[in-house]
Each structure stands twice: as structure tokens, then as C-alpha cells.
C-alpha positions, 0 to 999 in steps of 0.5 A: 144453480147459482150456489154451485151445489149439485141437485138431485136427479130423479129417476123420472128425469133420468128416464126422460134423458134416456128416452129422448136419446133413444128417440133422437136415433129415429130422427123424426119430430115426435110432435108431428100430427101423423106420428102414428103413421110415421111410427108404424113405417119406422117400426116395420123396418126396425128401430135402431138400437144403441149400446147401453154405454151410450145411455150411461153417457147420456144420463151421466150415471154409473152402471148401477143407476143405468141398470135401474133406469133401464129395467124400469123403462123396460118394465113400463114398456117404453124400451126394449133391451136386446142382449148381444154377445158383448153388449146390450142394445137399447131401443125405444118402443112406440109407447116410449115415443108416445110417453115423450110426446105427452110428458116432455113439456112437463119435464122441460118445465119442471127440471129446466135448470137441472137439464141446463146444468146437465148439458152445460158442457155441450149443446142442449139437445133438440128436444129441449130447445123446441118450444111447445 
């Protein structure tokens, strides 16, 4: 992005960023060949939740956009939202992991420059750096 203008981030890209942040909590390689077995073991023990504010921080968005993205992801069965006393906890589902496994390469290819700009002040995440 040489011209200094900000480019529009689609809800698909926001979803990609949010899902990859949630998948990162599992600390696994989502591309490993035995992913179904690994996921079964992880989901039996319980999947970590992160506060909604961390998703807002990851996608660099306001409260309203974060809510829209999370509602869409929940409706699609890619995340679950757990309401606590003071915070909302967000966790990824098995379907969310499979979705990332299928579409991450597309997101990286299609939104390469936007993703790099999004993370310009911090290191690119591991999911972006991995060569598919």
C-alpha cells in the first residue's frame, strides 16, 4: 500500500483474523494430517475462551463491528459465545478450525497486502507466515 490510503477490510477478512486468533489459543498446527483426532481430544477437555475485547484488539475494530463479526461467526457455527458475569468469552468450534484449514490460503493470497498492513506494528502471526 504505497499511496498511504487505508483499504477496506471485508467481514470475511475480519472473520479470518478473529478465527485465527481463537485457533492460536489451541497451540496446534491446524494443517496436521490427524487434525480430527487432535481436535476430538482437545474438545473433550474443553476449549479455551478469550475475552471479546481481545477479538476487538486483534481485528482492530470498534464494539459495533466486533459484535457483527462475532454474531455472524456464531450463526455460522464457527465460534461459541459464553456470557459471563462481566465479560463475554469466545471460543472456536471444530467447524471453525476446519473452515480455517480450508480457507486460510485463500485469505492470505487475496488479502496479502491488507493483512501485512494490519500487522505492520507487530510481528505477522504464525498462521500467515506458514507456507501452504
